[in-house]
C-alpha positions as CSV (number, residue, x, y, z in Angstrom):
1,M,-18.5,1.9,12.1
2,T,-18.0,0.9,8.5
3,A,-15.6,-1.7,7.1
4,L,-13.3,1.1,6.0
5,T,-12.9,2.5,9.5
6,S,-12.7,-0.8,11.3
7,T,-9.5,-1.7,13.0
8,R,-9.8,-5.2,11.7
9,T,-9.6,-3.8,8.1
10,Y,-6.4,-2.0,9.1
11,A,-5.0,-5.3,10.5
12,V,-5.8,-7.3,7.4
13,L,-4.3,-4.6,5.1
14,A,-1.2,-4.6,7.4
15,A,-0.9,-8.4,6.8
16,V,-1.3,-7.9,3.1
17,Q,1.5,-5.2,3.1
18,A,3.8,-7.5,5.2
19,G,3.2,-10.4,2.8
20,D,3.9,-8.1,-0.2
21,A,7.1,-6.8,1.5
22,V,8.3,-10.4,1.8
23,A,7.4,-11.2,-1.9
24,C,9.3,-8.1,-3.0
25,A,12.3,-8.9,-0.9
26,V,12.6,-12.5,-2.4
27,P,11.9,-11.2,-5.3
28,I,9.5,-13.4,-7.2
29,A,9.3,-13.4,-11.0
30,P,5.9,-11.7,-11.4
31,I,7.0,-8.8,-9.2
32,E,10.3,-8.4,-11.1
33,K,8.3,-8.4,-14.4
34,A,5.9,-5.8,-13.0
35,F,8.9,-3.6,-12.0
36,D,10.4,-4.1,-15.4
37,D,7.1,-3.3,-17.2
38,V,6.8,0.1,-15.4
39,G,10.5,0.9,-15.7
40,L,11.4,1.0,-12.0
41,A,15.1,1.6,-11.7
42,P,17.0,-1.4,-10.4
43,E,18.7,0.7,-7.7
44,L,15.3,1.6,-6.3
45,R,14.0,-2.0,-6.1
46,P,15.8,-2.9,-2.8
47,L,13.9,0.0,-1.1
48,I,10.4,-1.4,-1.9
49,P,10.4,-4.1,0.8
50,F,11.3,-1.5,3.4
51,V,8.6,0.8,2.3
52,K,6.0,-2.0,2.4
53,A,7.2,-3.2,5.8
54,A,6.9,0.3,7.1
55,A,3.4,0.6,5.7
56,A,2.5,-2.7,7.5
57,I,3.8,-1.4,10.8
58,G,2.0,1.9,10.3
59,L,-1.3,0.2,9.5
60,A,-0.9,-2.2,12.4
61,S,-0.4,0.8,14.8
62,V,-4.1,1.6,14.5
63,Y,-4.8,0.1,17.9
64,R,-2.4,2.3,19.8
65,F,-1.8,5.2,17.4
66,P,-4.7,5.8,15.1
67,G,-3.2,9.0,13.9
68,L,-0.2,7.2,12.6
69,A,-2.4,4.6,10.9
70,R,-4.2,7.5,9.2
71,L,-0.9,9.1,8.1
72,T,0.1,5.7,6.8
73,T,-3.1,5.4,4.6
74,F,-2.3,8.9,3.3
75,M,1.3,7.9,2.4
76,L,0.0,4.7,0.8
77,T,-2.4,7.0,-1.3
78,V,0.7,8.9,-2.5
79,Y,2.5,5.6,-3.2
80,F,-0.4,4.3,-5.3
81,V,-0.7,7.7,-7.1
82,L,2.9,7.2,-8.2
83,A,2.3,3.6,-9.1
84,V,-0.7,4.4,-11.3
85,G,1.3,7.2,-12.9
86,A,4.2,4.8,-13.6
87,H,1.8,2.4,-15.3
88,I,0.3,5.1,-17.4
89,R,3.7,6.6,-18.3
90,A,4.9,3.1,-19.4
91,R,1.7,2.5,-21.2
92,D,1.3,-0.7,-19.2
93,W,-2.4,-1.6,-19.3
94,S,-1.8,-4.9,-17.4
95,P,-4.0,-6.0,-14.5
96,G,-1.3,-4.2,-12.3
97,I,-2.9,-0.8,-13.2
98,V,-6.3,-2.1,-12.0
99,A,-4.8,-3.3,-8.7
100,A,-2.9,-0.1,-8.2
101,S,-6.0,2.0,-9.0
102,S,-8.1,-0.1,-6.6
103,F,-5.6,0.3,-3.8
104,L,-5.4,4.0,-4.6
105,A,-9.2,4.4,-4.2
106,L,-9.2,2.2,-1.0
107,Y,-6.4,4.1,0.8
108,A,-7.7,7.6,-0.3
109,T,-11.1,6.7,1.1
110,M,-9.6,5.3,4.3
111,T,-7.6,8.5,4.7
112,A,-10.7,10.6,4.3
113,K,-12.7,8.6,6.9
114,G,-9.9,7.7,9.3
115,P,-10.0,4.8,11.7
116,K,-12.7,4.2,14.2
117,V,-11.3,5.4,17.5
118,S,-12.7,3.7,20.6
119,R,-13.3,6.1,23.5
120,R,-12.5,4.6,26.9
């Protein structure tokens, strides 16, 4: 088992997504600025916390539903493709594009490998 297939990795990333959902729901100033920088429409911003909360639930499902967790990593790959594209389109070369690119690579790799499924 590698770190990328470990259920613990999925659990940690679920916690990260849950925290990010809360931060987007508040919303805090740096997140608002990031949304402004990439030109995210104000009417779409209220949806982001729900998307991130759903991602957290999907990642946390790895223990009972590893297929759902893998589908979640695929959907997060799509999300981060769109995020990187938004940064490029807006010519936003801030650290946000580095973070989005890193998460894109992480979730794409996790999708390709899938979670470690324990056989009982």
